[in-house]
TORKOLMAR-950123 format. One line per 10 residues: number of its first residue (from 1); their letters; for each residue x, y, z of N, C-alpha, C, O. Coordinates in nm, 4 decimals. Layout:
BEGIN
NUM	A	X,Y,Z,X,Y,Z,X,Y,Z,X,Y,Z; ...;
END
This chain:
BEGIN
1	MKNPWEGIPL	0.0843,-0.1198,0.0000,0.0000,0.0000,0.0000,0.0879,0.1249,0.0000,0.1806,0.1362,0.0802; 0.0586,0.2178,-0.0896,0.1355,0.3408,-0.0988,0.1113,0.4269,0.0250,-0.0023,0.4413,0.0702; 0.2168,0.4829,0.0783,0.2047,0.5708,0.1938,0.1380,0.7017,0.1505,0.1807,0.7622,0.0522; 0.0334,0.7468,0.2224,-0.0371,0.8691,0.1805,0.0519,0.9934,0.1767,0.0209,1.0885,0.1051; 0.1612,0.9942,0.2522,0.2525,1.1092,0.2484,0.3183,1.1257,0.1117,0.3624,1.2352,0.0768; 0.3249,1.0181,0.0349,0.3865,1.0262,-0.0975,0.3031,1.1087,-0.1952,0.3546,1.1543,-0.2973; 0.1746,1.1282,-0.1646,0.0865,1.2020,-0.2544,0.0567,1.3447,-0.2124,-0.0255,1.4113,-0.2754; 0.1218,1.3935,-0.1072,0.0961,1.5287,-0.0573,0.2043,1.6235,-0.1088,0.3215,1.6067,-0.0748; 0.1668,1.7243,-0.1915,0.2671,1.8191,-0.2413,0.3317,1.8957,-0.1267,0.2639,1.9380,-0.0331; 0.4634,1.9131,-0.1350,0.5361,1.9832,-0.0291,0.4858,2.1256,-0.0114,0.4769,2.1750,0.1010;
11	TDYENHMKLD	0.4528,2.1918,-0.1218,0.4052,2.3307,-0.1120,0.2748,2.3388,-0.0329,0.2571,2.4299,0.0479; 0.1836,2.2442,-0.0557,0.0578,2.2426,0.0193,0.0844,2.2186,0.1680,0.0268,2.2857,0.2536; 0.1710,2.1234,0.1976,0.2032,2.0902,0.3366,0.2644,2.2102,0.4084,0.2224,2.2458,0.5185; 0.3636,2.2720,0.3453,0.4319,2.3837,0.4112,0.3440,2.5075,0.4191,0.3461,2.5783,0.5198; 0.2669,2.5345,0.3144,0.1783,2.6516,0.3180,0.0728,2.6383,0.4268,0.0361,2.7367,0.4910; 0.0241,2.5162,0.4472,-0.0708,2.4914,0.5572,-0.0016,2.5110,0.6917,-0.0547,2.5782,0.7802; 0.1163,2.4527,0.7068,0.1854,2.4534,0.8357,0.2300,2.5926,0.8803,0.2464,2.6169,0.9999; 0.2497,2.6848,0.7845,0.2990,2.8173,0.8228,0.1905,2.9241,0.8283,0.2212,3.0409,0.8522; 0.0643,2.8873,0.8068,-0.0460,2.9833,0.8208,-0.0449,3.0438,0.9609,-0.0080,2.9771,1.0577; -0.0853,3.1701,0.9713,-0.0916,3.2355,1.1027,-0.1831,3.1615,1.1990,-0.1650,3.1684,1.3206;
21	SVMQLQTMNE	-0.2808,3.0911,1.1449,-0.3749,3.0167,1.2291,-0.3213,2.8795,1.2698,-0.3834,2.8099,1.3501; -0.2073,2.8410,1.2151,-0.1475,2.7096,1.2431,-0.0123,2.7260,1.3146,0.0072,2.6747,1.4247; 0.0811,2.7989,1.2497,0.2098,2.8369,1.3100,0.2997,2.7184,1.3485,0.3868,2.7323,1.4344; 0.2791,2.6032,1.2858,0.3612,2.4873,1.3236,0.4992,2.4917,1.2600,0.5975,2.4534,1.3234; 0.5080,2.5378,1.1359,0.6380,2.5400,1.0678,0.7351,2.6319,1.1424,0.8502,2.5959,1.1672; 0.6866,2.7507,1.1774,0.7717,2.8475,1.2465,0.8085,2.8001,1.3868,0.9235,2.8128,1.4288; 0.7112,2.7455,1.4590,0.7355,2.7008,1.5965,0.8325,2.5836,1.5990,0.9239,2.5798,1.6813; 0.8127,2.4885,1.5090,0.9046,2.3742,1.5047,1.0448,2.4168,1.4642,1.1435,2.3607,1.5118; 1.0537,2.5159,1.3764,1.1850,2.5659,1.3360,1.2622,2.6159,1.4581,1.3800,2.5843,1.4750; 1.1958,2.6934,1.5422,1.2599,2.7454,1.6636,1.2988,2.6314,1.7582,1.4079,2.6310,1.8151;
31	MMKGQFDAYS	1.2076,2.5348,1.7739,1.2334,2.4234,1.8644,1.3483,2.3355,1.8146,1.4237,2.2795,1.8941; 1.3608,2.3240,1.6813,1.4665,2.2396,1.6254,1.6055,2.2951,1.6535,1.7006,2.2186,1.6697; 1.6180,2.4259,1.6595,1.7482,2.4837,1.6959,1.7917,2.4304,1.8326,1.9078,2.3945,1.8524; 1.6975,2.4257,1.9257,1.7268,2.3710,2.0576,1.7593,2.2235,2.0537,1.8456,2.1761,2.1277; 1.6903,2.1505,1.9671,1.7171,2.0067,1.9543,1.8584,1.9809,1.9025,1.9276,1.8917,1.9517; 1.9010,2.0583,1.8040,2.0353,2.0407,1.7473,2.1450,2.0788,1.8464,2.2519,2.0178,1.8484; 2.1178,2.1797,1.9281,2.2224,2.2362,2.0144,2.2334,2.1690,2.1511,2.3301,2.1922,2.2237; 2.1357,2.0864,2.1867,2.1223,2.0422,2.3270,2.2317,1.9462,2.3748,2.2699,1.9494,2.4918; 2.2819,1.8614,2.2854,2.3683,1.7533,2.3318,2.5015,1.7497,2.2573,2.5122,1.7953,2.1434; 2.6013,1.6951,2.3232,2.7336,1.6815,2.2647,2.7371,1.5537,2.1804,2.7631,1.4447,2.2314;
41	ISSVMILGIA	2.7108,1.5693,2.0526,2.6995,1.4559,1.9606,2.7641,1.4940,1.8277,2.7923,1.6114,1.8036; 2.7874,1.3960,1.7422,2.8470,1.4269,1.6120,2.7604,1.3832,1.4941,2.7882,1.4202,1.3800; 2.6548,1.3041,1.5207,2.5660,1.2623,1.4116,2.4200,1.2720,1.4562,2.3861,1.2422,1.5707; 2.3349,1.3144,1.3630,2.1920,1.3296,1.3929,2.1105,1.2748,1.2769,2.1480,1.2895,1.1606; 1.9992,1.2117,1.3097,1.9049,1.1619,1.2109,1.7716,1.2311,1.2316,1.7165,1.2293,1.3417; 1.7192,1.2924,1.1253,1.5899,1.3602,1.1314,1.4889,1.2747,1.0564,1.4966,1.2602,0.9344; 1.3954,1.2188,1.1298,1.2922,1.1343,1.0699,1.1763,1.2218,1.0222,1.1281,1.3072,1.0966; 1.1316,1.2006,0.8982,1.0258,1.2846,0.8432,1.0764,1.4253,0.8185,1.0165,1.5225,0.8648; 1.1862,1.4364,0.7459,1.2543,1.5658,0.7295,1.1793,1.6601,0.6357,1.2000,1.7813,0.6407; 1.0920,1.6054,0.5498,1.0139,1.6856,0.4538,1.1082,1.7753,0.3727,1.2042,1.7257,0.3138;
51	GGNGLEHIQR	1.0823,1.9058,0.3687,1.1640,1.9959,0.2883,1.2839,2.0517,0.3602,1.3526,2.1394,0.3079; 1.3103,2.0016,0.4803,1.4310,2.0424,0.5516,1.4122,2.1592,0.6463,1.5096,2.2254,0.6821; 1.2882,2.1862,0.6879,1.2649,2.2934,0.7847,1.3572,2.2766,0.9056,1.3625,2.1692,0.9654; 1.4302,2.3834,0.9416,1.5184,2.3802,1.0578,1.6643,2.3522,1.0264,1.7506,2.3718,1.1120; 1.6937,2.3063,0.9042,1.8320,2.2680,0.8729,1.9284,2.3865,0.8734,2.0497,2.3673,0.8816; 1.8754,2.5090,0.8646,1.9652,2.6252,0.8693,2.0352,2.6391,1.0048,2.1323,2.7136,1.0180; 1.9843,2.5659,1.1060,2.0448,2.5716,1.2397,2.1592,2.4717,1.2578,2.2231,2.4690,1.3630; 2.1850,2.3899,1.1557,2.2938,2.2923,1.1640,2.4285,2.3648,1.1604,2.4535,2.4463,1.0717; 2.5143,2.3347,1.2568,2.6493,2.3909,1.2605,2.7474,2.2884,1.2027,2.7634,2.1789,1.2566; 2.8113,2.3250,1.0944,2.9022,2.2317,1.0262,3.0162,2.1861,1.1160,3.0649,2.0739,1.1023;
61	DKFKKVYGID	3.0594,2.2729,1.2083,3.1718,2.2353,1.2932,3.1313,2.1438,1.4087,3.2169,2.0942,1.4819; 3.0007,2.1216,1.4247,2.9538,2.0328,1.5322,2.9262,1.8919,1.4812,2.9566,1.7937,1.5489; 2.8686,1.8823,1.3616,2.8218,1.7530,1.3108,2.9141,1.6968,1.2022,2.9645,1.7693,1.1164; 2.9338,1.5659,1.2095,3.0070,1.4950,1.1046,2.9106,1.4365,1.0015,2.9472,1.4161,0.8858; 2.7862,1.4095,1.0447,2.6867,1.3519,0.9534,2.5460,1.3913,0.9982,2.5118,1.3843,1.1163; 2.4656,1.4329,0.9002,2.3242,1.4623,0.9226,2.2444,1.3770,0.8253,2.2568,1.3926,0.7038; 2.1629,1.2874,0.8783,2.0782,1.2024,0.7940,1.9365,1.2604,0.7887,1.8767,1.2900,0.8922; 1.8847,1.2757,0.6691,1.7455,1.3158,0.6503,1.6674,1.1984,0.5951,1.6989,1.1470,0.4877; 1.5660,1.1560,0.6680,1.4872,1.0379,0.6286,1.3439,1.0811,0.5977,1.2821,1.1543,0.6750; 1.2924,1.0354,0.4844,1.1519,1.0610,0.4516,1.1034,0.9563,0.3529,1.1823,0.8961,0.2801;
71	VNASYLKEAV	0.9724,0.9355,0.3514,0.9122,0.8391,0.2598,0.8866,0.9019,0.1226,0.8630,0.8311,0.0247; 0.8915,1.0364,0.1163,0.8615,1.1077,-0.0075,0.9913,1.1556,-0.0722,1.0574,1.2461,-0.0213; 1.0266,1.0945,-0.1839,1.1543,1.1247,-0.2501,1.1609,1.2687,-0.2989,1.2688,1.3280,-0.2989; 1.0496,1.3261,-0.3403,1.0509,1.4649,-0.3893,1.0783,1.5631,-0.2758,1.1401,1.6672,-0.2978; 1.0329,1.5313,-0.1546,1.0654,1.6145,-0.0387,1.2170,1.6186,-0.0182,1.2754,1.7246,0.0047; 1.2787,1.5017,-0.0268,1.4227,1.4917,-0.0022,1.5024,1.5685,-0.1072,1.6011,1.6343,-0.0744; 1.4604,1.5605,-0.2319,1.5286,1.6353,-0.3384,1.5226,1.7845,-0.3105,1.6204,1.8563,-0.3316; 1.4076,1.8311,-0.2630,1.3911,1.9733,-0.2330,1.4777,2.0150,-0.1148,1.5360,2.1235,-0.1156; 1.4864,1.9296,-0.0136,1.5701,1.9600,0.1026,1.7164,1.9779,0.0615,1.7835,2.0695,0.1090; 1.7652,1.8916,-0.0258,1.9033,1.8999,-0.0740,1.9248,2.0294,-0.1536,2.0272,2.0959,-0.1383;
81	LRYPELEGLL	1.8267,2.0647,-0.2391,1.8377,2.1868,-0.3193,1.8382,2.3124,-0.2321,1.9069,2.4099,-0.2625; 1.7616,2.3089,-0.1244,1.7488,2.4271,-0.0386,1.8724,2.4535,0.0463,1.8964,2.5672,0.0868; 1.9494,2.3517,0.0732,2.0630,2.3673,0.1646,2.1929,2.3199,0.1007,2.2539,2.2242,0.1483; 2.2360,2.3864,-0.0073,2.3600,2.3456,-0.0746,2.4820,2.3583,0.0166,2.5831,2.2911,-0.0042; 2.4719,2.4452,0.1181,2.5846,2.4635,0.2109,2.6087,2.3388,0.2963,2.7130,2.3267,0.3605; 2.5120,2.2456,0.2971,2.5281,2.1226,0.3749,2.5778,2.0054,0.2903,2.5775,1.8910,0.3358; 2.6204,2.0341,0.1671,2.6728,1.9277,0.0799,2.7907,1.8585,0.1475,2.8809,1.9237,0.2001; 2.7886,1.7269,0.1454,2.8934,1.6486,0.2086,2.8634,1.6155,0.3541,2.9253,1.5269,0.4130; 2.7675,1.6879,0.4112,2.7273,1.6645,0.5503,2.5889,1.6006,0.5566,2.5667,1.5054,0.6315; 2.4956,1.6541,0.4766,2.3583,1.6044,0.4737,2.3460,1.4873,0.3770,2.3813,1.4981,0.2596;
91	ECRCINLTEE	2.2957,1.3761,0.4278,2.2693,1.2586,0.3445,2.1218,1.2225,0.3580,2.0757,1.1848,0.4658; 2.0488,1.2343,0.2484,1.9054,1.2053,0.2507,1.8783,1.0647,0.1974,1.9351,1.0224,0.0968; 1.7909,0.9944,0.2670,1.7550,0.8586,0.2265,1.6036,0.8431,0.2255,1.5358,0.8794,0.3215; 1.5515,0.7889,0.1160,1.4081,0.7640,0.1035,1.3784,0.6265,0.1631,1.4103,0.5231,0.1044; 1.3166,0.6282,0.2812,1.2907,0.5042,0.3546,1.1501,0.5075,0.4123,1.1091,0.6062,0.4734; 1.0766,0.3988,0.3925,0.9444,0.3826,0.4537,0.9647,0.3190,0.5908,0.9999,0.2014,0.6004; 0.9429,0.3959,0.6958,0.9725,0.3491,0.8317,0.8808,0.2363,0.8782,0.9103,0.1698,0.9775; 0.7710,0.2143,0.8084,0.6822,0.1053,0.8481,0.7283,-0.0285,0.7914,0.6802,-0.1336,0.8338; 0.8224,-0.0251,0.6946,0.8631,-0.1498,0.6290,1.0139,-0.1687,0.6164,1.0606,-0.2812,0.5985; 1.0908,-0.0597,0.6256,1.2321,-0.0660,0.5884,1.3258,-0.0199,0.7000,1.4280,0.0436,0.6742;
101	TNQLPKADLV	1.2900,-0.0522,0.8227,1.3696,-0.0105,0.9388,1.5158,-0.0520,0.9266,1.6054,0.0218,0.9676; 1.5397,-0.1706,0.8697,1.6763,-0.2237,0.8641,1.7667,-0.1458,0.7686,1.8872,-0.1703,0.7641; 1.7101,-0.0526,0.6925,1.7914,0.0289,0.6017,1.8453,0.1560,0.6683,1.9226,0.2305,0.6079; 1.8042,0.1799,0.7920,1.8468,0.3009,0.8622,1.9905,0.2876,0.9123,2.0286,0.1816,0.9620; 2.0709,0.3934,0.9001,2.2059,0.3919,0.9566,2.2025,0.4197,1.1068,2.0951,0.4384,1.1639; 2.3172,0.4224,1.1698,2.3279,0.4561,1.3118,2.3454,0.6070,1.3276,2.3959,0.6734,1.2372; 2.3039,0.6609,1.4417,2.3224,0.8031,1.4702,2.3203,0.8261,1.6204,2.2603,0.7488,1.6952; 2.3864,0.9332,1.6644,2.3927,0.9645,1.8075,2.2616,1.0219,1.8608,2.2242,0.9992,1.9758; 2.1931,1.0963,1.7751,2.0673,1.1619,1.8119,1.9642,1.1368,1.7042,1.9931,1.1514,1.5855; 1.8436,1.0989,1.7448,1.7308,1.0886,1.6516,1.6303,1.1976,1.6867,1.5891,1.2112,1.8018;
111	IANLLIEYIG	1.5916,1.2752,1.5853,1.4869,1.3764,1.5999,1.3642,1.3274,1.5242,1.3711,1.2964,1.4053; 1.2519,1.3208,1.5949,1.1261,1.2734,1.5348,1.0161,1.3727,1.5697,0.9542,1.3632,1.6756; 0.9922,1.4684,1.4798,0.8933,1.5727,1.5045,0.7673,1.5489,1.4221,0.7727,1.5437,1.2992; 0.6550,1.5346,1.4899,0.5255,1.5055,1.4244,0.5398,1.3848,1.3317,0.4893,1.3845,1.2195; 0.6080,1.2848,1.3800,0.6375,1.1642,1.3008,0.5766,1.0390,1.3632,0.5237,0.9533,1.2923; 0.5839,1.0287,1.4945,0.5367,0.9073,1.5625,0.3876,0.8872,1.5386,0.3383,0.7744,1.5388; 0.3158,0.9987,1.5179,0.1718,0.9924,1.4895,0.1397,0.9067,1.3677,0.0281,0.8562,1.3550; 0.2366,0.8900,1.2782,0.2115,0.8198,1.1521,0.2716,0.6805,1.1457,0.2503,0.6087,1.0479; 0.3467,0.6407,1.2485,0.3991,0.5032,1.2482,0.3633,0.4268,1.3758,0.3696,0.3039,1.3776; 0.3260,0.4977,1.4819,0.2833,0.4317,1.6055,0.3988,0.3999,1.6993,0.5155,0.4039,1.6603;
121	YERFQKVINH	0.3641,0.3685,1.8230,0.4649,0.3446,1.9272,0.5551,0.2253,1.8959,0.6774,0.2349,1.9059; 0.4941,0.1131,1.8581,0.5709,-0.0106,1.8391,0.6716,0.0027,1.7253,0.7868,-0.0384,1.7391; 0.6287,0.0599,1.6134,0.7202,0.0792,1.5012,0.8304,0.1772,1.5398,0.9456,0.1594,1.5002; 0.7964,0.2798,1.6161,0.8974,0.3764,1.6594,1.0010,0.3083,1.7496,1.1202,0.3375,1.7407; 0.9556,0.2188,1.8351,1.0495,0.1428,1.9185,1.1483,0.0647,1.8307,1.2680,0.0617,1.8593; 1.0981,0.0023,1.7248,1.1842,-0.0758,1.6351,1.2864,0.0144,1.5650,1.4030,-0.0218,1.5494; 1.2396,0.1332,1.5231,1.3295,0.2290,1.4588,1.4422,0.2677,1.5540,1.5595,0.2652,1.5168; 1.4060,0.3033,1.6766,1.5065,0.3477,1.7741,1.6005,0.2336,1.8118,1.7211,0.2546,1.8249; 1.5474,0.1151,1.8290,1.6336,0.0001,1.8602,1.7359,-0.0241,1.7504,1.8501,-0.0605,1.7782; 1.6947,-0.0037,1.6247,1.7865,-0.0278,1.5128,1.8926,0.0827,1.5031,2.0109,0.0539,1.4848;
131	VSPKYVSCII	1.8505,0.2075,1.5152,1.9438,0.3207,1.5004,2.0361,0.3315,1.6218,2.1518,0.3719,1.6097; 1.9834,0.2947,1.7390,2.0598,0.2891,1.8633,2.1261,0.4221,1.9018,2.2466,0.4257,1.9270; 2.0492,0.5305,1.9065,2.1076,0.6594,1.9447,2.1244,0.6707,2.0962,2.0630,0.5957,2.1720; 2.2071,0.7639,2.1389,2.2174,0.7938,2.2821,2.0998,0.8806,2.3260,2.0488,0.8677,2.4373; 2.0581,0.9697,2.2352,1.9486,1.0623,2.2659,1.8391,1.0531,2.1599,1.8661,1.0270,2.0427; 1.7164,1.0750,2.2031,1.6015,1.0837,2.1132,1.5239,1.2090,2.1522,1.4944,1.2300,2.2699; 1.4911,1.2917,2.0543,1.4123,1.4119,2.0808,1.2889,1.4092,1.9919,1.2997,1.4070,1.8693; 1.1712,1.4094,2.0547,1.0449,1.3973,1.9819,0.9589,1.5211,2.0049,0.9582,1.5778,2.1141; 0.8872,1.5619,1.9021,0.7815,1.6616,1.9197,0.6511,1.5973,1.8756,0.6392,1.5474,1.7637; 0.5530,1.5994,1.9662,0.4194,1.5479,1.9350,0.3192,1.6626,1.9466,0.3433,1.7613,2.0160;
141	QLNLEGSWVS	0.2079,1.6474,1.8781,0.1020,1.7488,1.8831,-0.0123,1.6989,1.9702,-0.0631,1.5885,1.9504; -0.0515,1.7797,2.0649,-0.1688,1.7489,2.1466,-0.2814,1.8436,2.1081,-0.2613,1.9644,2.0952; -0.3998,1.7871,2.0899,-0.5156,1.8653,2.0484,-0.6016,1.8959,2.1696,-0.6722,1.8090,2.2207; -0.5951,2.0195,2.2148,-0.6717,2.0587,2.3326,-0.8192,2.0737,2.2985,-0.9059,2.0608,2.3849; -0.8462,2.1010,2.1722,-0.9846,2.1109,2.1247,-0.9857,2.0940,1.9739,-0.8887,2.1292,1.9067; -1.0936,2.0408,1.9204,-1.1085,2.0311,1.7758,-1.0316,1.9173,1.7118,-0.9804,1.8280,1.7794; -1.0247,1.9228,1.5777,-0.9629,1.8180,1.4967,-0.8111,1.8234,1.5066,-0.7539,1.9248,1.5464; -0.7457,1.7111,1.4691,-0.5994,1.7067,1.4723,-0.5374,1.7842,1.3567,-0.4195,1.8192,1.3622; -0.6165,1.8120,1.2503,-0.5695,1.8987,1.1411,-0.6428,2.0315,1.1506,-0.7659,2.0345,1.1489; -0.5688,2.1413,1.1606,-0.6299,2.2737,1.1689,-0.7007,2.3078,1.0387,-0.6566,2.2686,0.9307;
151	DSPYLHTFDG	-0.8105,2.3809,1.0499,-0.8844,2.4241,0.9319,-0.7981,2.5189,0.8489,-0.7339,2.6090,0.9028; -0.7972,2.4976,0.7179,-0.7214,2.5847,0.6284,-0.7655,2.5565,0.4850,-0.8367,2.4591,0.4604; -0.7238,2.6409,0.3895,-0.7573,2.6147,0.2490,-0.6976,2.4833,0.1969,-0.7394,2.4319,0.0931; -0.6000,2.4304,0.2700,-0.5300,2.3084,0.2261,-0.5815,2.1842,0.2984,-0.5236,2.0764,0.2849; -0.6888,2.1983,0.3742,-0.7362,2.0927,0.4631,-0.7503,1.9577,0.3929,-0.7061,1.8553,0.4451; -0.8127,1.9576,0.2731,-0.8429,1.8291,0.2080,-0.7195,1.7627,0.1454,-0.7255,1.6476,0.1020; -0.6088,1.8357,0.1414,-0.4831,1.7744,0.0974,-0.4453,1.6586,0.1889,-0.3782,1.5641,0.1474; -0.4899,1.6676,0.3152,-0.4476,1.5711,0.4169,-0.5495,1.4603,0.4432,-0.5336,1.3818,0.5366; -0.6538,1.4542,0.3606,-0.7599,1.3552,0.3849,-0.7064,1.2125,0.3933,-0.7536,1.1336,0.4751; -0.6082,1.1786,0.3094,-0.5568,1.0417,0.3065,-0.4814,1.0009,0.4316,-0.4590,0.8822,0.4556;
161	LEQVHQQIEE	-0.4420,1.1001,0.5119,-0.3643,1.0687,0.6325,-0.4473,1.0037,0.7417,-0.3937,0.9436,0.8347; -0.5798,1.0167,0.7292,-0.6682,0.9572,0.8300,-0.6409,0.8079,0.8482,-0.6560,0.7545,0.9581; -0.6009,0.7411,0.7403,-0.5821,0.5957,0.7459,-0.4561,0.5561,0.8220,-0.4422,0.4405,0.8620; -0.3634,0.6509,0.8428,-0.2392,0.6148,0.9131,-0.2182,0.6942,1.0423,-0.1343,0.6568,1.1242; -0.2920,0.8014,1.0615,-0.2702,0.8866,1.1788,-0.3267,0.8243,1.3056,-0.4338,0.7637,1.3039; -0.2534,0.8398,1.4157,-0.3046,0.8020,1.5465,-0.2583,0.9048,1.6490,-0.1477,0.9579,1.6391; -0.3423,0.9322,1.7460,-0.3063,1.0310,1.8470,-0.2007,0.9744,1.9417,-0.2181,0.8659,1.9972; -0.0923,1.0476,1.9597,0.0151,1.0067,2.0502,-0.0003,1.0831,2.1817,-0.0204,1.2045,2.1820; 0.0092,1.0110,2.2926,-0.0051,1.0717,2.4244,0.1302,1.0738,2.4955,0.2113,0.9823,2.4813; 0.1516,1.1783,2.5706,0.2793,1.2005,2.6371,0.3218,1.0829,2.7255,0.4334,1.0326,2.7131;
171	HALEKAMLEI	0.2332,1.0401,2.8139,0.2702,0.9343,2.9090,0.2856,0.7985,2.8403,0.3702,0.7177,2.8788; 0.2035,0.7746,2.7391,0.2152,0.6488,2.6649,0.3476,0.6426,2.5895,0.4085,0.5361,2.5794; 0.3929,0.7574,2.5361,0.5215,0.7615,2.4675,0.6357,0.7380,2.5664,0.7300,0.6646,2.5367; 0.6269,0.7999,2.6831,0.7305,0.7791,2.7852,0.7363,0.6332,2.8282,0.8447,0.5794,2.8504; 0.6210,0.5692,2.8402,0.6142,0.4277,2.8776,0.6777,0.3399,2.7687,0.7550,0.2487,2.7981; 0.6437,0.3692,2.6438,0.6978,0.2910,2.5317,0.8494,0.3048,2.5231,0.9195,0.2080,2.4937; 0.8995,0.4247,2.5487,1.0442,0.4462,2.5427,1.1150,0.3797,2.6601,1.2260,0.3286,2.6457; 1.0506,0.3806,2.7756,1.1099,0.3153,2.8926,1.1229,0.1647,2.8701,1.2153,0.1009,2.9204; 1.0289,0.1093,2.7937,1.0329,-0.0341,2.7620,1.1591,-0.0708,2.6841,1.2056,-0.1845,2.6913; 1.2147,0.0252,2.6096,1.3384,-0.0016,2.5349,1.4566,0.0735,2.5993,1.5575,0.1010,2.5342;
181	EYRSIKTLER	1.4413,0.1054,2.7276,1.5492,0.1572,2.8124,1.5916,0.2999,2.7792,1.7090,0.3347,2.7919; 1.4967,0.3820,2.7371,1.5192,0.5251,2.7206,1.4330,0.5996,2.8214,1.3112,0.5821,2.8255; 1.4974,0.6829,2.9029,1.4219,0.7555,3.0045,1.4058,0.9019,2.9647,1.4936,0.9606,2.9015; 1.2946,0.9581,3.0019,1.2647,1.0979,2.9720,1.3559,1.1890,3.0540,1.3687,1.1709,3.1751; 1.4198,1.2873,2.9885,1.5111,1.3779,3.0593,1.4713,1.5240,3.0452,1.5244,1.6092,3.1165; 1.3783,1.5551,2.9540,1.3403,1.6952,2.9354,1.2065,1.7032,2.8636,1.1789,1.6242,2.7733; 1.1228,1.7996,2.9044,0.9948,1.8241,2.8381,0.9765,1.9743,2.8189,0.9978,2.0527,2.9114; 0.9372,2.0132,2.6991,0.9067,2.1527,2.6674,0.7696,2.1591,2.6007,0.7309,2.0659,2.5302; 0.6962,2.2677,2.6220,0.5653,2.2848,2.5595,0.5564,2.4206,2.4910,0.6071,2.5208,2.5414; 0.4911,2.4221,2.3753,0.4635,2.5472,2.3047,0.3171,2.5467,2.2633,0.2725,2.4554,2.1937;
191	ILPNGKKLVQ	0.2428,2.6468,2.3050,0.1014,2.6584,2.2701,0.0883,2.7149,2.1289,0.1566,2.8107,2.0924; 0.0003,2.6545,2.0508,-0.0258,2.6976,1.9134,-0.1669,2.7563,1.9029,-0.2480,2.7394,1.9939; -0.1959,2.8248,1.7925,-0.3341,2.8669,1.7681,-0.4260,2.7444,1.7510,-0.3791,2.6308,1.7438; -0.5532,2.7693,1.7449,-0.6526,2.6641,1.7158,-0.6534,2.5514,1.8188,-0.6811,2.4363,1.7849; -0.6233,2.5839,1.9435,-0.6386,2.4844,2.0502,-0.5456,2.3659,2.0417,-0.5853,2.2534,2.0722; -0.4215,2.3895,2.0002,-0.3233,2.2803,1.9926,-0.1960,2.3220,2.0646,-0.1713,2.4406,2.0862; -0.1161,2.2234,2.1013,0.0167,2.2546,2.1540,0.1155,2.1498,2.1071,0.0799,2.0348,2.0816; 0.2407,2.1923,2.0964,0.3493,2.1012,2.0653,0.4213,2.0685,2.1942,0.4522,2.1572,2.2739; 0.4479,1.9401,2.2143,0.5201,1.8944,2.3332,0.6474,1.8239,2.2879,0.6427,1.7255,2.2141; 0.7604,1.8755,2.3328,0.8890,1.8126,2.3029,0.9302,1.7277,2.4239,0.9323,1.7758,2.5372;
201	IDFER	0.9623,1.6028,2.3979,1.0112,1.5127,2.5028,1.1442,1.4560,2.4560,1.1529,1.3972,2.3482; 1.2475,1.4738,2.5370,1.3793,1.4189,2.5063,1.4071,1.2976,2.5946,1.3691,1.2931,2.7116; 1.4740,1.2005,2.5355,1.5057,1.0756,2.6053,1.6548,1.0480,2.5952,1.7218,1.0894,2.5005; 1.7048,0.9766,2.6960,1.8453,0.9351,2.6973,1.8527,0.7874,2.7346,1.7760,0.7386,2.8175; 1.9456,0.7186,2.6722,1.9668,0.5768,2.7061,2.0852,0.5631,2.7995,2.1194,0.4519,2.8398;
END
């Protein structure tokens, strides 16, 4: 079965995410700077990298390797085009995390922002076990009111995601990570418009 993310144009996704009524692209960009800077590491893997939002915060003198993983090959091509200054450092790989976990390389830090919602706890555990990072930093969306997709002109672009989306809960994620010996070490929250908030949870093994 084709992953519904493969059929969503990047422009529609990003234009929706950066609307003043949504503000997820901008908020995640700010949060990602903190994710990149938080730990003394030399390699990072970004799961669901899309068009590379946040990559401008990568410091070449800190990282030896940056892996960008996504199921949509056109997203990855755009990410590479947008950040030519990361040539030789950024390596993008088109991988379906629900089927191709064994193709993932190793990394010191895994960043998974608004990603676990589309693969679930168990698959995420398998991904982390395979990559074997020291740190994991996740951002999940909690819906304080209303639908999980904010109303916008691009709303119906995301209709196909209903078949793969599941609501991720903070405590359930912490429990799932503890099962594979990762303990929660930091939590941050950012309130968004439309009754939503982003919650960042960092884990260490």
